[in-house]
Structures are given as C-alpha cells and as structure tokens.
N, C-alpha and C positions, 0 to 999 in steps of 0.2 A: 668190768664184768657186765654181761648182757643176758637178759632173760626175755625170751619171746614165746608167744603162744601162737600156734598156726592152725588154720582150717583150710584144707585143700591147697596147701602150699602158700597161702597168703597170711601175713601177720595180722593179728587183731589185738594184740597187747604187747607192747614193747617197753622195757624199762632198763635203764643202765645205772651203774654205779661207777663213778669216776674216781680214780686216784692217780696221783703222779708219782711213779716210782723214783723219779729223780730227787724228790724231797724226802724219801724214806731213809731211815738210818742204814748205813753201809754194813754189809755182812750180818744182817739181822732179819729175822722173819717178821713180816707185817701181817697181823691178824685182822681180818675184816669180816663183817656179816652183811647180809643183804636180804631184806624181806620183800617178797613178791606175792601179792594176793592175786590169784588167777581170776580171770573174768568168768562169767557164766559160760560153761563149756557148750559149744554148739554141736559137737559130735564126739562119740567115743574114739573116733579115729584121729582127733586133734592131738597135737603133740606140743610138748614144752621143750625148748632148746635153751641150754645154759652154756655159755662159753666165755672165754677171756678174749677180749679184743685188744691186741697190743698195738694201739694206734701211735705210740711214741717210738716204736722200733726198738732195736737193741735186744739183748738177751735178758729174759726174766724167768725166774723159776716159780712154779706153782706147786705146792705140796698139800696133800690132803684136801683137795677140793671136794666138798660134800654138799649134796642137795638133800634136804629133809622135806618130806611131804607130810602135811597135817591135814587129815580129813575128818569131817564130822562123823560121829558114831551113828 
C-alpha cells in the first residue's frame, strides 16, 4: 500500500506498507491498517494518492479499501 502527497505533480511525502501475500493464509481475507500523518499542506490544490502496488505480481483481491480523514476541529 502506498500513500503519497503531491504539490504541483511532485511528491513531498511518501510512505509505504509492505506485506507479502505469499505468506498470507490461503482463501482468507487479510485485514491491515496503515496510519499516514500528512505533512504541512503547501497548497489547497495538493492531493493525496492512496493505492495498492502489486510488486509481487499475480492476482490479488482488495475489498473494502477505505481511507479515513481526521481533521482538527
């Protein structure tokens, strides 16, 4: 899983979570969480990208990918 924050197309915060699906139980869902504290935002036009990078190849299933945003009041 990868989280990146971008300003004018350039990454300024990059964080990954690695897991090896080959070591996961067969025919079972694997639940994982990943915390990402955003940097100081440079512009309201900046964006966050969250995606799965399948660097091991093969077929993987992702279900209920959810991104929660927590903001100060």
